[in-house]
N, C-alpha and C positions, 0 to 999 in steps of 0.2 A: 504494499500499500504505499506508494510514493506519489507526491505531487511536485511539480517544478513551478516556481514562481520566477518569471522572467520580466524584466523591464529594461528600458532603453537608456537610462541615465541614472547615475548615483543620486542625483537630486531628487528622484522619485522614492527614494527609500522609505522615507516616513510614511508617505501615501499608501505605500504597498505593504506596510507592516501589519495592517489588519488582517491581511490573508495569513500571515504567519501566525498571528495571535490566534486565530479560529482554528487552524489546523493543529496547533499546539493543544488547544483546549480538548480536541478529540482525539489526540494521540496519533495523529497521521503524520508520517515521516515526509520532509520536504527539503528542498534545497532552493536558494535564492541566487539568481545571477543577473548581472548586468550585461545586456547583449543588444546591440542596435541592429535593426534591419537595413540601416542605411550605412552606419560606419564599419560594421564588422559582419556582413552577411555570410561570409564564408565560415566564420566562427560559429555563427548562429546555426547554420545548417549541421555542422560538425556536431554542436553540442546536442542538437534535436535527435540526431542519429544515434548517438551515445545514450540518450536518455530512453529512446525506444528499446535499445539492446539491454538496458540495465533495469527494466521493469516499472518505469514510470507509468502511470495510468491516466494522468490528467495534467494539464499545463494551464496556469493563471498567468496572463500576459497583460501587463499594464503599459500605457502609452498615452502621451499628450501631443498636442500640435497636430502633425500630420497623421499621427496614430496608426502607422502601418504595422506595427509589430505583431498585433494579435492575428491580423490577416495572413501576414507573411508566414508566421509560426503555423497557422491552420493549413497553409498551402503546402507545407513541407512535412506535415504529418497526419496521420490518422487519429491520433489521440484527441480526446476532446479538448477544446480551447475555450477558456473563459477570459473575456476582455474586460479590463478595467479602464475606462476612460478617465485620464488624469487632466485635472484642470491646469491649463497653461494659457490659454487664451479663450475669449468668448464664454467665459464661465463653464468651460468644459464642453460646450455644445459641438464644437467643431470635433473633438475627439470622439465624443459619443456618436455622433452621425458617422464619421469614418469607420468605426468599429462595427457599428450595428448594421450598416449598409453593405454586407458582403455579398459577392455575386453567387448566384445559385450553385449548390453543390459544395460550396466552401463555407460552411457556417462558423460563426464564432458566437457563442452564448455571450450575452453582454448584461453587466450589472450597472448601477447608477454610478455618476461621476464620484471619483475618489472613495467608492465603496467597495475596497478591496476585502473588508470582512465578509461581505456577501459573496464574493467570488470564493473565498475559502469555503464559506456555507454551502454553495452551489457544488464545489468539488466534493465535500463531505456527502451530500446528498446522492451524487453520481457513484461514488465509492460504496455507499451503503447499499446499493443493488448488488454487490458482489460480497460484501463482508457482512455477514449477520451480526457479529459483535459491534461493528460501527453503526449498523441500523439501530441496535438497542441503545447505543449511547444517544444517537439523534433522537429516537423516540422519547427518553428520558429528559434530554434538553428541551424538548418542545413541551413536555408536561410540565417541568419545573418553570418554564418561562410563563406559561398560562397561569400556574398557581401564584407565582410572584406579581404577575399583573393584576389578578383579581385581588390579591391581598392589598397591594399597594392602592388600589383604586376604589375599593369596597365601601369606604366612607365618605365618598364624594370629594369634591375640591372645592376650597375656599377660594373666591375670587375677589 
């Protein structure tokens, strides 16, 4: 059970940390990589090949501005790719549209702008289809989340 977290610039580290946080919470092994679809395309392709050969099962790819990284990754592997649009200009709308508007047959699942935690959660859901122990953790997480929500909001809110 391994997930790769890839992003195009070290400056995106904090915005991608949520994915790692989520994967840690569920005990999913991951590795993080700074790889650019534009600056080091050969290294990106080489790394993706290594990931396929060493048992990675899902990739989270974050990108801003032109935001080509998730799409390029999806074009080079058959592993599920989850794109994280990173806000760099236009409130991240440019990155969101770039990632979500993939051509037919090369999909990238896409989460909200800067929401790498949800990318981690989607990776957990994908992996839970194969790993019963992870599915159990996910079910418990959801149950606890609901109970906490009800408890915190059962008395109403003072405005």
